[in-house]
N, C-alpha and C positions, 0 to 999 in steps of 0.2 A: 758450828757454823759452816756456808759454802765455801767462802772465803778462805776457807783455811784447807782446803782440801791438798790433797796432795799429786803434782803433776804427772802425766802421762809417759813418764820417762821409757816407759818397754816399749811403747808405741812409736816415739822420736828413736829408738834406737833401731826400730824394728824397720820402720822406714828408712830409716840411712844407709843400713844395711841391703835392703834391696833397691836401692838407690845405686850404691856400689857395687853389686853386683851387674847391674842393669850396664855402666860405663862400662868395668873391663870384658863386659860379654860384649860391648858396639865395640873396642877399641883393640881387641885382641888382634893380632897376627896374623893376617889372610893367609895361605900355602901357596904359593904359586912354584910355576914350572916355565920353562923356555917350550918354546913352538913356534914350526916354520911358518912366515908369510913371504908373501912373492914380493922381489923387491923390484921386480921391473910385469912387464905386462908380458904374460906369455901365450901362443898361440898355442893351439893344439896339435900336438906331436915335436915340440924343443922340447929340448932338456933343462931341467930346471937346480940343476948339479949347480949352480954359481949364482943364479938367481935368489937367493934364500934372505931373508931376514928375519933374525931371529928375536923374540920379542917375550916379555914374562905377563904371560897369563894368570888367573886364577885357578887352582889344582883341581884338576876332573872336569872343565870346562868345555878343550874339545876332548875327540877318540885321542885315545893313544897310538903310537906307531909301535909296528912289532922289531923294525930294524931302522936303519938307516936313511933317511929322509933321500932318496936320489930316484932319476928312473924320467920320465915323457909327460907331458900335461897331456890328459885324457879331452879339457876343455881348454878354451878360452880362458885366462883368468888374468885377474885388472890387479895392477898394482895395492898391495894390501891387503889384498885377500887371503883367508890361511889356505894354508896345503893341507887338504883334507886326504887320507887314504884313498876316501873316493875319486878325488880328483886325479891323483898319478897313476900312473900306468908302471908296471914293475918294469921291461927294457922294453925297445925299441924292437929287436929281431930277437929270434930266437937263436942260439947258439947252433952255426951252422945249418942252418935255416937259408933260404933263399930269397926276395923280395920280388914283386914283380907288379908292374901295371896292370890294375885291375875295371873294369869301367863297373859303377856303383849308379842306383837310382838316388842316393841321396846321402849327404855326410854322413857319415859313421866313421865317431871317436876311436882313436888306438885302444889295441888291447881287445875290441871284438872280436869275436869268437865268428868266420863268414864261412859257408860251405859251398863249393862250388857243383855243377853237374856238367861235366864236359864231356863237348863230343857229341856225335848220333849215339856211341853206346852206353853214354849214360854214368861214367867213372865218376864215382865222387871224390871230392878232396877236401879236404878241410883244411882251412889255412886261418891266420890270423892277422889282422888290420893291425900296419904300424907306423905308420902315418897318415895322415889324415887328406882326406880327397879333397882336388882341386878340380872345382866347377870353371870349364871355358864356356857357359854357352850352351854347349850340347849336350854334355854328360859330366859326370861326376867322375875321379880320377884317382884312385890312391893308391897307395904300395900295401901291397897282402904276402905277408910271408909263407914261404911255403915247406914240407920238409925236404930234404935232398930227394927222396925217391916220387913226389907227385910235382917236384917242381916243370920239371920237358914239358909236362902233359898239361900244366898249367897256363906255361907260355904258347904251348900250341895253338891250346883251345882259346886263349887272349888274342891271339895273332890273326886269328880265321875267324872272330866276333861268333864263336861257338861253346858260349857256356853260357849257365840259367845259373845269378847268384843268389844264394839265401843267409838271409841274417841272422846270427843269434839273439836272443834276447833275453 
């Protein structure tokens, strides 16, 4: 007779096991890691050492930092933005280098490499932008660091308006 048939216990046990596995997978603990975020608005070129707010984020979501989080903001950063390695420049001025104001045609982020052709002799000087440019309405002037051997020639060329600036990309 049909109504004396055994109930499908194995199917019920299988469905219960699938349901239990799904619940365990859904509610398992997610690994988190601490990541730096901006605690206040940071203008390009400002130090970020004390303006860090550490928050928990899911593991592997953000790119890893190779060392300590320090340096200067390469771009303008808003409050709550993550401090990614791409928006933080290593240091303001390389050790032993001299910084001079150089007129540029555009606002350039700190850490950008520039090449100057100085004077009428065409001396080529390599530098690094260490502070973002300030636009005074006529031109944008930024602080550019040069090695000690090139700094006097770069300063003389900038003072005489006898230079051409090339910006590396």
